[in-house]
N, C-alpha and C positions, 0 to 999 in steps of 0.2 A: 527715189527716181520717179519720173512721170510714167504712168502706165497708159497703154493704148486700149487695154481691155481688162475687164474684171469677169472672172468665171466663177459662178456660184454653184455650190451644192444646193439641192432642193429641200429635202426633208430635214427639219431641225435647223436649217440655216435661213431660208427665206419663208418657208411655210411650216406651220405647226400641224403636222399630219397624223400625230400619234393616235388620237381618238378614233379616227376613221380606219386606220390600219388595224388597230386593236380589235375593233368591232368586226372587221372582215376576217381576221385571223380566227377569232372565236366562233364566228358563223361557220367557217369551213371545218373547224375542229369538232364542233357540236354536231354538225351534219353527219360526221363519221363516228360519233360516239366517243370522242376523245376528250380528255380533260381540258378545260379552258385555261388560258394564260392570263396573268395579271398585267396591268399597265406596265409595271416595272420590268417584268420578264419580256414583254414585247419591245419596250424601249431599248433594252440591252441588245436585242437581236436585230435592230435596225441599222442600216448603213451598208450592208453587203449584198443587197438585191433581194428580190422576192423569193427566189429558190432557197437561199440561205435562211431567210426568215421562217419559211415553212419547215424546212429540214430541222431547224432548232426549236420548233414549236410542237411537232408531233412527238409521241413517245419514242424512246430510243430504239425499241424493237420493231418499229413500223416498217413493213416491206417497202422497197423502193417504188413498186407499182402503186401502192396505196398513197404514199407520200406525193407522188405525181398527181393523183386524183384530188388530193386535198389542195395542192397548189392550183390546179385547174379551177376548182370551186372557189378558192380564195380570189383568184384573178377575176372571175366572172362577177363575184359579189362586189369586189372593190371597184371594178369598172363602173358599176351602177351607183356606188355609194361613196366615191372618193372625195366628194366635196360637201358632205353633210355638215361636218363641224370644223373642217380644215379652214385655216385662216392665215393670212400673212402675219408675221411678227410685227410688233409696233415699230413704225418708222421705216419699214422696208420700201414702201412706195416713194417716200420722200428721198430715200437714199438713191434709188435707181434714177429718179428724176435729176438729182444733183450730179450724178455721174454723167448722165447724158449732157447736162449743161457744161461739163468739162470735156466734152467730146471723147468720153470713155465708153467704148462699146461693151455690151453686157451679154453674157451667155449663161445658160443653165446646163450643168452636166450632172447627171444623177444615175445611180444604180437602180432606181425604180424602173419598172417596165416602161418602155417608150410610149405605149398607148396611154398610160396614166400621166406621164410627164407632159405629153403634148396637150392632153385635156386640161390638166391643172394650170399649165402656163397660159393656155388660151383663156381659161375662165377667170384667173386671178390677175394675170399680167399681160393682157392683150396689148401688143404694140410696145411693150417695155423691154423685151429681150430680142436680140438679133438672131439668136439661134438657141435651140434647146435639144439636148442629146440625152436620150434614155437608153436603158439596157436593150440591146438587140443581139441576135445570134451572130451577126457578122463582126461585132466589135467586142473585144475583151472588156469586162467591167472593171471599174476602179477597185484596187489601186493601180492596176496596169495603166499606162499613160495613154492608151488608144483613144479614149473618149475625149480627153482634153486636147489631144493632138488633132482630132477631127474638128473641134471648135476652132483651134488655132489655124488649121488649114483653110477653113471657111473664111476666117478673118484675114488670111494672108499675113499672119504675124508669127513671131518666134516666141519661145517660152520667156525670154527676157523682156518681152513687151507686155506681159500680162501678170496679174496677181490672181491667185486661187483662194477662194473663201469657202470654208466649210466648218463643220461642228464635231468631227469625229476623228479617231485614229486612222480611219480609211482615207479621210481627206488629207491628213498630214502626210501619209505615205504616198498618196496620189501626187501631191505637189512635189514631193521629193523625187519621185520617179519621172516626173515630167520636167524637172529642173525649173519649176516656177516658184516665185516667192509665194509665201503662204501666210494668210491671216486666219486665225481660228476664233470662232464665236463660242461663248459659253452659255448662251441662252437656249441651246438645243437639247440634244439627246445624250450628251456627255457633260460631266461637271468639270470645273476649272482644274481641280487637282488631277483628275484622270487625264485630261488633255496635256497638262504639264508633264506628267509621268510618261506620256507617249510621244514626247518630242516637240510639242508646240513651243515656239519661242515668242510668238506675238499673239496674245489672246485679248480680245475685246469683249465688253459686256453690254454695249448698246450701239445703235446704228450711228450715233453722232461720233463715237470713238472709231467706229469702222470707217466712216467717211474720211475722218482726219488721217487715219492710217493709210488709206488708199491714196490720198492726195499728197501726203507728206513725202 
């Protein structure tokens, strides 16, 4: 079918943010004398928001009050260092331009804190996305449908009018909960087999295939 809008996840879908997130996680952990995490450990914890990331990075016996302080320090460090090594995946700029050429509106919906979403979209994608929605207290994070619904409301569209694109099981569940069609990319933070095991039915490996899937 022809879509009127494409809604993208951010981390692992249009931006490779792993290195900067990993660096900020370990900064906050080290600040409090906690063991550092590997790239792989950090990668596995991405997709569910910053609070989840830190809760699953601190030692299991960490008191809630200390976990909150680690989260605060992580956010402060990441706000200043979120774009040091982060970069768009190959072909993303051309993909967005091609969608605009077909009159398809584009949005970003991410479980990342809204302060970082707005900064990264502004820095890397100025003028390319019609709306960007990050994690805020007033809106339930993915996989709840609220964030995607906020984007659809802004566009004055229904779920049937849009396709949701992401790289994780959270995105698969988000699309299902929102009743949107879903395309999953395997260049991000989850591999092809994992995505298939978690219910992905349409998986693409490059932006040319993604564009074809959106337009077909």
